[in-house]
N, C-alpha and C positions, 0 to 999 in steps of 0.2 A: 535420587532426585527428590527435592522437597516439594511439598504441595504448592508453595508459592511459585516455584520454578515451573512446575507442570502447568499451573494456571497461566503463567505468562506465555508459555509456548502455544497453548491452546488459543489464547487471545490474539497472538501474533499470526498464527495460522488462519484464523478467521478473518483477521484484517487484511492479509495478503490476498485471501480468496475473494473478499469483497472488492479488492482493488484490481482484480483481474490478473494478478501476478502468479497464482497458483492454479495448477490443474490437477483435478482428482481423477483417477481412473482405476478400474477394477481389473485384476488380473486373475486368471485361473490357476489354482494351486492343487496339486495332487501329492497327498501324503501316503507313502507306502506303509503297509502294515504286514510285518513279516509273517510267513506261514508258521503254523504251530508244530507241523510235522515235516521232517525231511523225507521227501518222496523220491529224491534222485535215484536210489537203488531200483526204482520200479519203472517200467515202460507202460504198464497196463493196470487198470483198476476194475475190480468186480464188485458191483453192488449186489451182494449175495441175497439179501432178504432180511426180514425183521420179525421179531415176535410181536404180534399185533394185540392190542387190547382196546377196550372202550366200546363205543357204539358199534352196532351191526349194521349201520346205515352205509358205511363204506368199508373197503378192505384196506386198512392202513399199511399192510405188508406190500401189496402190489402197487398201491398208489405211491408210497414213499420211494420204493425202488425205481419206478418209472420216472418220477420227477427228478430224483438225483441223478440218474443216468443222463437225462435231458440236459440238466444244468452242467454236468461235467463234460459233456461233448463240446460245449461251446465256451466253457471258462476254465478248462483244465488242459494241460498239456498231455495228460495221460490218455492213452486209447482205452475207450470204454468197451468192456466185453459184453455182448449180448448173449444172454442166457436165461433160462427159466429161473424164476424166483424160487429159492430154497424154502421148503416148509420146515423151518427150525422149530416151531411150536410142536409140529407133528412128530419130529425126530425125538424131541425131549419126552413127549408123552409116550412114544413107543418104548423108549428106554425105562420109563417109570413103571409102565405096565409089565414089562418083561421082568422087572425087579420085584414084582409082586405088590406094588403100590396101587391102591384104589383111587382113581382120579375124582376129584369133587364133581358132583353134579349140580347143574344150573338149569333153570327153566329154558325151554327152546328159544325164547326171545331174548335171553340174556347171554352176553359174552362169557367165555371161560375166564378171562381176565378183565376184571371191572375196576381195579384200583392199582396203583403202584406196588402195593404190597404183594399182589398176586403174581407179580414177575419173579418173586424170589425163587421158586423151584427151577426156573428156566435160566437164570443168570449163570450158573456153573458152566454151561455149554460154551461160553465166550472164553473160558480158561482151558478148554479142552484142546490142547495143541495138536494131538493126533488127529482129531476130526478136521480141524481147519488146515492142517498140513495136507491131508488127503484132498480137501477141496482145492487148495492151491496147486496141487500136482495135476489135478484135472484141467485147470485152466492156465498152465505154464507159469505158475508161482507169481501172481499179480498181488497188488495191494488189495486187501479185502475190506469191504465196508459192510457192517452188519449192526446189530443192536436191537433195541425195543422201541416201540411206538404206542403210546397211549393216546387215543383220540376219544374224549368222553364228553357227553352232554353235561352241562352245569346249569344251575339256576341260582339266582341271587336276588335279593331285595334290599332297598335302602334309599338313602337320599342320593339323588344325582344332580350334578351341577350342569345347568344349561345356559348358554349365552342368550341374552334377550336385547334385541336392538330397539333403541328409542331414538326419536329425533329431538335434538336440543331446540327448544322454541326460540332461543335467542340467536344462535349461530346458524340454525337450520341444518347442522351436520349430524350424522348418525353417531350414537354413542351406545355403548354396551354395558349392560349390567349382568349380574350373575343370579340366576333363579335356581333355587334348590327344591326339587320335587321328589316325593317318594314314589319309586317305580319298582315293579316287578320285572326282572329281566332273565332272559335265558340265552344260552349260547354254547360255546364249546371250549375245551381246554386241550391243548397239544403238548404232550410231554415226551420228546424223543430223546433216546440216548444212543449216540453214534459211537460204534466200536470199530476201531481200525486194527486189522490184523495182518501180520506178515505172512503172505502166502507161501514163502520159502520155508518158514520154521513152524507156522502155526501160532506164533506167540502174539500176544496182544501188545500193540504199540502205544495205543493212546485211546482215551474214551472221553466223552464230553456230553453232559446232559443240558437240556434247555426246557423252558416252559413259557408258553404264550397263551393267554386267554382272550376271548372276544365275546362280547355280550351285545345282545340286541333287545329292543323293547319286546314285551311278551306277545304283542299283536303282529310282529314281523316274522314272517315265514321264510327263513333263509335255508337253502338247501345244505345238507351237511358237507357235500363235496365242495361247494363254494367257500364255506367257512374254513375247511381244511386248507385250500390253496391260499386263502388270505393269510392264515396263520403261518404256513410254511414260507410265504414271501418274506416274513420278518425273520425267519431263522436262517434262510439260505446263505446270506452273506457271511454269517459266522461259521457255517459248515464249510463253505468254499475256502474261507481263510485257513482252515486247518491244512489244506492240501496245497495252496498256492498263495503267493503274496497278492494282496488285494490293495487297491488304491482308493482312497477317499478323496472325493473332489470337493473343493470349496473355493471361495474367492477371498482376495485381500484388496483393500483399498490403499493405493499408493499416492503420494503427493510428489508433484513435479514442478 
């Protein structure tokens, strides 16, 4: 279609609308996004637990397991298993100690895992098929969800854009300009890696990592748990899409 033809069609549509010959209406459209993982071999899912890291203000292991179970109960066809959260970090530390390794010490108010690099000694457990097969046998061979969760405090400073409303003196209507201000901000970063394991064989089926940050003015006192839930809200659709087909809703304008 040439630009001249497109312009003619737009002009004709506008003319018909003004003449009362055209009706515009919006319809709801749902676009399915296929699941990333085939879960048809499973009837049950076990959110086993996570290796936590970051701030000590919350327990990312317990909070993440609790939240994912709640979401899966309402948005997945798999039956969710209620069980105590596994202490995967403690299991790895026990193995390291038995092997004669000296664990690094940190001050009492500092977490054992403070950065993503600190997860490295713990990552091999997600490839331990014997361990996960044993977990699977305990719970009748479900799909197992595990991984790592880093929830850490962050601080940033720099120029921040903020909309500024002004009233046009001629039209009397509000207009918006963009002001740039230097600000000190603090907030949280959430970096989870979700690992999906076949509880029948102990083999890893799929894994995916995410990262979301949120910043607040330096003077704002936002509880860590509130920030955690706000960040998880952004990640949950992608997590759920791993296990089941999700639908994105939108609207389209039709001409009649």
